[in-house]
N, C-alpha and C positions, 0 to 999 in steps of 0.2 A: 867653664864659667857659665853662670846662670843668665838667662835673658834679662834685659832691663830696659827701662825708659827713664832716664834721669834728666832733671831740669836744674840748671844752676843759673841764678840771677846775679849778674855782675853789674858794675856801674854803667857799662856801655852796651850791654847786650843781655839777651836771655838765651842761654845755650840749652838746646834739647838734643840729647844723644840717645840713640837706641842701639841695642845689640842683641843678636841671637846666634848661638853657636852653629846653626844651620844656615850659614851664609847671610846672616842678618835678615833672614826671612821674617815675615810679619804675621804671626798668629793673631787671632781675634783680640786677645788681651792686650797685645802691644798696640794694635790699631786703636783700641779704646783709650789707652793711656796717651797716645799721641794726640788724639782729639782733645782730651782733657787738659793736657799740658799746653797745647796751643791756645785753647780758650782761656785758661787761667793766666797766660802770659799777657793778655790784654790789659790787666790791672797794673802791670809793672811799668816803670818809668822809661826804660830804653826804647828807642825806635825800632830796634832790630832783633829778630829771632834768628839765631844761627842754628841750623838743623844739620846734624851730622850723625854718622854711625861709627861704631867701634871697629877695630881691626884695620888691616893694611891695604888689601887689594879688592875687597868686595864692599860696595856701598849698600846694596839691598837686593836680595834674591826674590823679592815679591811674596806671593802667597805661600803659606805653610802647607806643604803636601800632606802632612799628617792630618791637618784639619780638613783639607779638601776631601780626603778619602773617608772622613768620619761623617760627612754630610749624608743624611738619609732621606730627606724630603725637601720640597721646594721652599718651605718656610725657613728651614735651617740654612739653605743655600742663599736665600735673600738676606738673612741676617748676617751671614759671613761676608758676602760681597758688599753689603752696605757699609761694612767697616772701612773699606777703601773709599767709598763715596763720602763717608763722613769726614775722613781725613782731608780729602781734597777740598770739600766745602769749608772745613774749618780754616784751611790755609788761605783760600781766596777771600773769606770773610774777615780774617784777622786784620785789624788796623795797622799791625806791624809789618815792616818789610821782612820777608822771609828769604834769608840768604842761606843757600845750601852748599855744603862742602862734599865733594864727590871724590873719593880716593881710588875707586875701581869700578868693577862691573855693576850694572843695574839691569834687572830683569823684571818684566811685567809691572807689578805694583811699584817697584823701585823707580821705574821710568815715570810712573804716575806721580811719585813724590817730587821728582825733578821738574815735571811739568806743572805741578801746583805751586812751585816756588816763584819768587819774583826775580831772583838773580842766582845763578849757579856757577860755581867755580870748581874746576876739576884738574886732576893730573892727566898727563897723556896716557896713563894706563886705564882711564875710564873707557867703558864701552857700554852700548845699550842694545837691548834685544826685547822684542815683544814675542814671547814664546807661547802665548795662550792657544793659538790655533792648533799647535802641535799636540795639545792634550784635549782637543775637542771642545774648547770654549772659544773665547775671543777677548780682545782688550776692550770690552764694551764699557766698563765703568770708567776706566782711565782715558778712554778714547777721546772724549771732548777736550780734556786738558792737553793731551798730546797733540791732537789736531790743531788746537788753538796756537800752539807754539810752532809746529812744523809746517802746517798747511796740509791739505787733504792728500796730495800726492805722496809726500814723504811718509805720512802716517800710514797710508795704504801699503807702501813698500815694506815698512816695518811689520805691519800686521800680517801681510801675505808671505813673508819670508821668516817664519818663526825660528828657523835654525841658524839664521845669520846674525852675527854681531856687527854692529856699526861702530866705527872708531870714534874716538873723542873728537877728531877733526870733523868727521861727518856730523856728529851731534852739534858741534859749534856752528858749522855751516848752515844747519837747519834749526838753529835757535833753541835747542834744548840746553846747551851750555853757552855761557856768555864769555868765559875766559878759560883757557887751558894752559897749564904750566908743566914744566919738566918733572917736578917732584913736589911732594907734599909740603916741604919747607917753603917753597916759593908760593904755593897755594895759601898757606897760613900767613905768610908775610903780606900778601895781597889782601887777604881778608881783614887783617888788623888795620891796614891803611884805609880800606873801604869803610869799615865800621866806624872808624874815627871820623871820617868825612861825613858819613850819613848822620852821625849824632850831632853835627853842627847845624843840621837843617831843622826847620820848624816842624815839630810833631804834628801840628794842625795841617800843614801843607802836605806832609807825608801821608797823613790819613786821607786827605782829599785826593791825592794822586793815586793812592792804592785803589780807591773807588773807580777812578777813571781807567786805570790799567785793567781792572776786571769788569768793566762795563759790558753789559750784554750777557752776563752769566747768572743773573738772578734766578732763572728757571732751572738751574742745575740741581737745586734741592730735589725737585721732582724727576728731572731727567736722569740723574745718576741712580736714583732708586729704581726707575724703570729698567735701566741697564743692568743693575744688580739682579733684578728678577730674571733677566735673560740668562745671565751667567749661572744663577742659582738653579735654573731648570736644566741647563745643558750639562752641568757638572755631575748630574745623576746618571748620565748615559754610560752604557757599558764601554763605549769607545774611550771615554775619559778615564774610567777605572783601569782599563787595560793599558792605556798610554802612560799613566802615572806609574803603574807597576813596572812597565818596561823601562821607564826612565830610572826608577830606583834600582833595578837589576843592573842597568848599565853603569850607574854610579858606583 
């Protein structure tokens, strides 16, 4: 199946779904599409954006390794990692509540999507990992969003243990996930009820509450670009090239 980013506007929600055959990874084109779809959703009537991915057990594998290895200079590196910065900024700036459905594993940038959401509902099969340090970079772009949810200590633990998966329960205990259910049917039932409730609330009140929830992040437009430049420089190292190649050979 070909990669896609699809938006469906329903009476009670705007559904944005993405898919990539490589574990729902996010190449630059998908990142740009996500930004565009989130921004265009501002004009729609529903209070809620439901963000989800295709497939059964992987929510998002983060950055595309193919694109990482194709970066040849710092300008290209900045451009690529700015894609993740732009998505997180679009999520926090959206006047809509962003409800994210997580059916499985989230790595790197996938954890960034979770952290940029306002409310996240997952199955017990969800798990999270910040793998960036293992390939010679770091979770610099998504770091502020993750740290804002988990606190510094939990973020540091994830960042410094790039080979470790944290369970859904751990993620819930550290505020990355708000609700965890046994299976996807229970997740979807909860989401339906929550969306119905949210749409009974005043859109103006939700808009103002969203501003309050994300208060103190106005400087992220510049901060995340600065972080993208760090990743864009580090990705050019021989260490990173060798680490990605080793990962591919292992896979």
